[in-house]
C-alpha positions as CSV (number, residue, x, y, z in Angstrom):
1,M,129.4,130.7,91.5
2,T,129.0,127.2,90.1
3,F,131.0,124.2,91.2
4,G,132.0,121.4,88.8
5,L,131.7,117.7,89.4
6,F,135.1,117.3,91.1
7,E,134.7,120.4,93.1
8,T,131.3,119.4,94.3
9,L,132.7,115.9,95.3
10,A,135.5,117.5,97.2
11,F,133.2,119.9,98.9
12,A,130.6,117.2,99.8
13,C,133.3,114.9,101.3
14,L,134.6,117.8,103.5
15,V,131.1,118.7,104.5
16,L,130.4,115.1,105.5
17,L,133.5,114.9,107.5
18,I,132.3,118.2,109.2
19,G,129.1,116.3,110.0
20,F,130.9,113.4,111.6
21,F,133.0,115.9,113.7
22,I,130.0,117.8,114.9
23,V,128.0,114.7,115.9
24,K,131.1,113.4,117.7
25,K,131.5,116.6,119.6
26,V,127.8,117.6,120.3
27,S,126.0,115.2,122.6
28,F,122.6,116.6,121.5
29,F,123.0,115.1,117.9
30,R,124.2,111.8,119.4
31,N,121.5,111.5,122.0
32,Y,118.7,112.2,119.4
33,N,120.4,110.1,116.7
34,I,120.5,112.9,114.0
35,P,122.4,111.4,110.9
36,E,125.8,112.9,110.1
37,P,125.0,113.9,106.5
38,V,121.9,115.8,107.8
39,V,124.0,117.6,110.4
40,G,126.9,118.5,108.1
41,G,124.8,119.3,105.1
42,F,122.3,121.5,106.9
43,F,125.1,123.3,108.9
44,I,126.7,124.4,105.6
45,A,123.3,125.2,104.1
46,V,122.8,127.7,106.9
47,I,126.2,129.2,106.4
48,L,125.5,129.5,102.6
49,Y,122.2,131.2,103.4
50,F,123.9,133.9,105.5
51,L,126.5,134.3,102.8
52,N,123.7,134.8,100.2
53,Y,121.9,137.2,102.5
54,T,124.9,139.4,103.3
55,T,126.8,139.3,100.0
56,G,124.3,138.1,97.4
57,V,126.7,135.3,96.5
58,T,125.0,132.0,95.6
59,L,127.0,128.7,95.4
60,A,125.6,126.1,92.9
61,F,126.7,122.5,93.0
62,Q,126.8,119.9,90.3
63,A,123.4,118.2,90.5
64,T,124.8,115.1,88.5
65,L,126.7,113.9,91.6
66,Q,123.6,114.0,93.8
67,S,121.4,112.1,91.3
68,S,124.1,109.6,90.5
69,M,124.7,108.8,94.2
70,M,121.0,108.4,94.7
71,L,120.9,105.9,91.9
72,V,123.9,104.0,93.4
73,F,122.1,103.8,96.7
74,F,118.9,102.4,95.2
75,A,120.8,99.9,93.0
76,S,122.6,98.6,96.0
77,I,119.3,98.0,97.7
78,G,118.2,96.0,94.7
79,L,121.5,94.0,94.8
80,S,120.8,93.2,98.5
81,A,117.3,92.0,97.8
82,D,117.7,88.2,97.7
83,F,114.1,86.8,97.4
84,H,115.0,84.1,100.0
85,K,115.6,86.9,102.5
86,L,112.6,88.8,101.4
87,K,110.3,86.0,102.3
88,K,111.3,86.7,105.9
89,G,109.4,90.0,105.5
90,G,106.2,88.1,105.2
91,K,103.2,89.5,107.0
92,P,105.1,92.5,108.5
93,L,106.1,93.7,105.0
94,L,102.5,93.6,103.8
95,V,101.3,95.4,107.0
96,F,103.9,98.1,106.6
97,I,102.8,98.6,102.9
98,I,99.2,99.0,104.0
99,L,100.3,101.4,106.8
100,T,102.3,103.5,104.3
101,G,99.4,103.7,101.9
102,S,97.0,104.7,104.8
103,F,99.4,107.5,105.8
104,I,99.6,108.8,102.3
105,M,95.8,109.1,102.1
106,L,95.7,110.7,105.5
107,Q,98.5,113.1,104.5
108,N,96.5,114.4,101.6
109,V,93.2,114.5,103.4
110,F,94.8,116.4,106.2
111,G,96.7,118.7,103.8
112,V,93.6,119.6,101.8
113,S,91.6,120.1,105.1
114,M,94.1,122.4,106.6
115,A,94.5,124.3,103.4
116,A,90.8,124.9,103.3
117,L,90.9,125.9,107.0
118,V,93.4,128.7,106.3
119,G,91.7,129.8,103.0
120,L,93.9,128.1,100.4
121,N,93.0,126.4,97.2
122,P,92.9,122.5,97.7
123,A,95.8,122.2,95.2
124,Y,98.1,123.9,97.7
125,G,97.1,121.3,100.3
126,L,98.1,118.6,97.9
127,I,101.4,120.3,97.3
128,A,102.0,120.4,101.0
129,G,100.9,116.8,101.3
130,S,102.2,113.6,99.8
131,I,103.2,115.2,96.5
132,T,106.3,116.8,98.1
133,L,106.5,115.3,101.6
134,T,106.2,111.6,100.6
135,G,107.1,112.2,97.0
136,G,110.1,114.6,97.4
137,H,111.5,117.0,94.9
138,G,111.1,114.7,91.9
139,T,107.3,114.0,92.5
140,G,106.8,117.7,93.3
141,A,108.5,118.9,90.1
142,A,106.6,116.2,88.0
143,W,103.1,117.3,89.3
144,A,103.7,121.1,89.5
145,E,102.8,121.7,85.9
146,N,99.8,119.4,86.0
147,L,98.4,121.3,89.1
148,T,99.1,124.7,87.5
149,E,97.1,123.7,84.5
150,T,94.4,121.9,86.4
151,F,93.7,124.3,89.2
152,Q,95.0,127.6,87.5
153,I,97.3,128.3,90.4
154,S,100.6,130.2,90.2
155,G,104.1,129.5,91.7
156,A,103.4,125.7,91.9
157,M,106.9,124.7,90.9
158,E,108.6,127.1,93.4
159,L,106.2,126.1,96.2
160,A,106.8,122.4,95.5
161,M,110.5,122.8,95.7
162,A,110.2,124.8,98.9
163,C,107.9,122.2,100.6
164,A,110.1,119.3,99.5
165,T,113.1,121.1,100.9
166,Y,111.3,121.6,104.2
167,G,110.3,117.9,104.2
168,L,113.8,116.7,103.5
169,V,115.2,118.6,106.4
170,M,112.4,117.7,108.8
171,G,112.4,114.0,107.8
172,G,116.0,113.8,108.9
173,V,115.5,115.8,112.1
174,I,112.4,114.1,113.7
175,G,113.3,110.5,113.2
176,G,115.9,110.4,115.9
177,P,113.8,112.2,118.6
178,V,110.8,110.0,117.8
179,A,113.0,106.9,118.4
180,K,114.5,108.4,121.4
181,F,111.0,109.0,122.9
182,L,109.9,105.4,122.2
183,L,113.2,103.9,123.5
184,K,112.7,105.7,126.8
185,R,109.1,104.4,127.0
186,K,110.3,100.9,126.4
187,H,113.3,101.3,128.7
188,I,115.7,100.1,126.0
189,Q,119.4,100.7,126.6
190,P,122.2,100.4,124.1
191,S,123.7,97.3,125.8
192,S,120.5,95.4,126.2
193,A,119.5,96.0,122.6
194,R,122.7,94.8,121.3
195,A,122.6,91.7,123.4
196,A,119.0,91.0,122.3
197,H,120.0,91.3,118.6
198,A,123.3,89.3,118.6
199,Q,122.9,88.0,115.1
200,P,124.8,88.5,111.8
201,V,124.4,92.1,110.7
202,E,122.3,92.6,107.5
203,L,123.0,95.1,104.7
204,F,123.1,98.8,105.8
205,E,122.5,98.0,109.5
206,N,126.0,98.8,110.6
207,P,127.9,100.9,108.1
208,T,130.9,101.5,110.5
209,S,131.7,97.8,111.1
210,N,134.8,96.3,109.6
211,R,134.3,94.8,106.1
212,R,136.3,92.1,104.4
213,I,136.6,93.3,100.8
214,N,139.3,93.5,98.2
215,V,139.9,95.1,94.8
216,R,138.3,92.2,92.8
217,N,135.0,92.1,94.6
218,M,134.8,95.8,94.7
219,I,135.2,95.9,90.9
220,E,132.7,93.1,90.5
221,T,130.2,95.0,92.6
222,L,130.9,98.2,90.7
223,T,130.2,96.4,87.5
224,M,126.8,95.2,88.8
225,L,126.0,98.7,90.0
226,A,127.0,100.3,86.7
227,I,124.7,97.8,84.8
228,C,121.8,98.7,87.2
229,L,122.3,102.5,86.5
230,A,122.7,102.1,82.8
231,G,119.8,99.7,82.4
232,G,117.6,101.7,84.8
233,Q,118.2,104.9,82.8
234,L,117.4,103.2,79.5
235,L,114.1,101.8,80.9
236,Y,113.2,105.1,82.3
237,E,113.7,106.9,79.0
238,A,112.0,104.2,77.0
239,L,108.9,104.1,79.2
240,Q,108.3,107.8,79.8
241,D,104.8,108.9,79.2
242,S,103.6,105.3,79.3
243,W,101.2,103.7,81.7
244,I,104.2,102.0,83.4
245,E,106.3,105.1,83.8
246,L,108.3,105.1,87.1
247,P,111.2,107.1,88.4
248,N,114.6,106.1,87.2
249,F,115.7,105.1,90.7
250,V,112.9,102.5,90.8
251,W,114.2,100.9,87.6
252,C,117.7,100.8,89.0
253,L,116.5,99.0,92.1
254,F,114.4,96.6,90.0
255,I,117.4,95.7,87.8
256,G,119.5,95.1,90.9
257,V,116.8,92.7,92.2
258,V,116.8,90.8,88.9
259,I,120.6,90.6,88.8
260,R,120.9,89.5,92.4
261,N,118.3,86.7,92.1
262,L,119.5,85.5,88.7
263,I,123.0,85.1,90.0
264,T,121.8,83.3,93.1
265,R,119.7,80.8,91.1
266,V,121.7,80.1,87.9
267,S,125.4,80.4,89.2
268,T,127.6,79.6,92.1
269,Y,128.9,83.1,92.3
270,I,128.2,84.8,95.7
271,V,127.5,88.5,95.8
272,N,129.7,90.2,98.3
273,D,127.2,91.9,100.5
274,H,130.1,93.7,102.3
275,A,131.1,95.4,99.1
276,V,127.5,96.3,98.2
277,D,127.1,97.7,101.8
278,V,130.2,99.9,101.6
279,L,129.4,101.3,98.1
280,G,125.7,101.7,98.9
281,N,126.4,103.6,102.1
282,T,128.9,105.8,100.3
283,G,126.2,106.7,97.8
284,L,123.7,107.2,100.5
285,Y,125.9,109.5,102.6
286,L,127.1,111.6,99.7
287,F,123.5,111.9,98.2
288,L,122.2,113.3,101.5
289,T,125.2,115.5,102.0
290,V,125.0,117.1,98.5
291,A,121.2,117.4,98.7
292,L,121.3,119.2,102.0
293,M,124.2,121.5,101.3
294,S,122.5,122.4,98.0
295,L,119.4,123.6,99.7
296,Q,118.7,127.2,98.9
297,L,117.1,128.0,102.3
298,W,116.1,131.5,101.1
299,Q,113.4,129.7,99.0
300,L,111.6,129.0,102.3
301,Q,111.3,132.8,102.9
302,G,108.9,132.6,99.9
303,L,106.6,130.1,101.6
304,A,103.2,131.7,102.2
305,S,102.5,131.7,106.0
306,Q,99.4,129.6,105.4
307,V,101.4,126.9,103.6
308,L,104.0,127.0,106.4
309,I,101.3,126.4,108.9
310,V,100.1,123.3,107.0
311,L,103.7,122.0,106.8
312,V,104.2,122.4,110.5
313,L,100.9,120.6,111.2
314,Q,101.9,117.8,108.7
315,T,105.1,117.4,110.7
316,I,103.2,117.0,113.9
317,L,100.9,114.5,112.2
318,M,103.9,112.4,111.1
319,I,105.3,112.4,114.6
320,L,102.0,111.4,116.1
321,F,101.3,108.7,113.4
322,A,104.8,107.2,113.9
323,I,104.5,107.1,117.7
324,F,100.8,106.0,118.1
325,I,100.2,104.1,114.9
326,T,103.4,102.8,113.1
327,F,105.0,101.7,116.5
328,K,101.9,100.0,117.8
329,V,100.8,98.3,114.5
330,M,104.3,97.0,113.8
331,G,104.6,95.3,117.1
332,S,105.5,97.8,119.8
333,D,109.1,96.4,120.1
334,Y,112.6,97.5,119.2
335,D,112.1,96.7,115.5
336,A,108.9,98.8,115.6
337,I,110.9,101.7,117.0
338,V,113.5,101.6,114.2
339,L,110.6,101.2,111.7
340,S,108.9,104.3,113.1
341,A,112.1,106.4,112.7
342,G,112.4,105.1,109.1
343,H,108.7,106.0,108.4
344,C,109.4,109.5,109.5
345,G,112.3,109.6,107.0
346,F,110.4,108.9,103.9
347,G,107.0,110.1,105.2
348,L,108.4,113.7,105.1
349,G,111.7,113.3,103.2
350,A,113.0,110.5,101.2
351,T,114.1,106.8,101.5
352,P,117.8,107.6,101.9
353,T,116.8,109.9,104.8
354,A,114.8,107.0,106.3
355,V,117.8,104.7,106.0
356,A,120.1,107.3,107.6
357,N,117.7,107.7,110.4
358,M,117.7,104.0,111.1
359,Q,121.4,103.7,110.9
360,A,121.9,106.4,113.5
361,I,119.7,104.5,115.8
362,T,121.0,101.0,115.2
363,D,124.6,102.1,115.4
364,K,124.0,103.0,119.0
365,Y,121.2,100.5,120.1
366,G,121.9,97.5,118.0
367,P,120.7,96.1,114.6
368,S,117.2,95.7,113.4
369,H,116.9,93.1,110.7
370,K,113.3,93.5,110.2
371,A,113.4,97.3,109.7
372,F,116.3,97.1,107.2
373,L,114.5,94.5,105.2
374,I,111.2,96.3,105.1
375,V,111.8,100.1,104.9
376,P,114.2,100.3,102.0
377,M,112.0,98.1,99.7
378,V,108.7,99.9,100.7
379,G,110.3,103.4,100.5
380,A,112.0,102.8,97.3
381,F,109.4,101.0,95.3
382,F,105.9,100.6,96.8
383,V,105.6,104.1,98.2
384,D,106.0,105.7,94.8
385,I,103.2,103.5,93.2
386,L,100.9,104.1,96.2
387,N,101.7,107.8,96.2
388,N,101.1,108.4,92.5
389,V,97.8,106.4,92.5
390,C,96.6,108.5,95.6
391,I,97.6,111.8,94.0
392,K,95.7,111.0,90.8
393,L,92.6,110.2,92.8
394,F,92.7,113.4,94.7
395,V,93.5,115.6,91.6
396,S,90.6,114.0,89.7
397,Y,88.3,114.5,92.7
398,F,89.1,118.2,93.2
399,A,89.5,119.1,89.4
C-alpha cells in the first residue's frame, strides 16, 4: 500500500504528535533526552514491522516529502549562518572539524579490522564504517555500485541500506544517554545550566520557545528557502559527475549562506531568525519522522551476523569516542556535553539527528551556543567532504 504526498504528510504529523505524547508520558525518554521524532517514528516502524510479519502488508510512504524536508532544514542552517557569528566558532570549530575527520578515519580502520576479524571482505567493513554510519543512506547508495564492481561483492546496496538504517536509529538513541552520563559526572542540573547560559537563544537551540513572527516575514523566509532549494537542485544536477560533485543538501546550505551574508552586507533588511527557526525545525522534525516511520525493519533481518557484530562494535566505539575524546578535547564543559551528543547523531546517523539530540538536551538543561554554531555546519558541509576523501583513500588502498 502506497501513500501519496498528502497522506504521507498527514500520517507523519500524527506520528510526530504520538512521539510528543509518548515522551511526555514516559519518563525514560525524558530522562535520557531521546528526541520526539525518533520515539514516534521508531514506535510506528515497529508496529509496521509486525504488520508486515503477520499479514505481509507493506506501507510505502512518499519519499519526496522526506527529501524536501531535509533540504528545508539544511537551507535554514545556511540562512542562519551569518559570517559575523561564525567567527565566534574560531578555534573550537577548527578543532571539531579535525576531531570529526579523525573519527571518520578511525571508523573505517575499525570497520575494516573488525570485518577481517570475523572473516569478511574489507569492503563489508567499509560499508559498516563511515560509508553508511557517517554518510547515511545517500552516501551508502552512491558507493554501493562502486564497491560491487571494485571488490566483486554481492548485496552491497541492500546491506548499505540496512547499515544506514541501523545507524540512523542508533544515532538518535545513544546521544541522550551519553549526555546524561556526562551531565551526571559534571553534576550539572537543569536549573544551574539555564542560569549559567542566560543569554539570547540562538537558532535551533530552543524550538519550543515563543516566537514573534507574522505572515509577511514567514512569506519572506519561505521565499529565501525556496530559492535555496531551487538553486541547490540546479547546481547539484549541473555538477554531477564532476570533481566538485556534492550532495544537493550541501548546495542548498551553501546558497543559504550566500543569501544571508549578501543581504547582511548590501541591504538594511534583517533576516527574521525566528521565522527561519520555526520553518527549519518543522523541516527537521518532519524529516526525521518520515525517515524513521519509513524504515523497513525487516531489512535488518538480512544483516549477516558478522556485519551486525561490526555495527554493534561501531556503536560502542562511537559512545567511547564521544565520552573520552570529543568531550575532553572540546573543553569538558556543558558545551562539550552537547557537542558530544551531536557527534553521536551524525557519527552514526545524520546531521538532523545530531541537531535533534542537542535540542532534546538543551530544552531541559539550557542552551549551548557553541554546539549549535559548530555541529550543524560541520555535520552538513565539512563531514561530507572529509568522508568522501577518506572513503576514496580506503577504496584505493584495498582495491
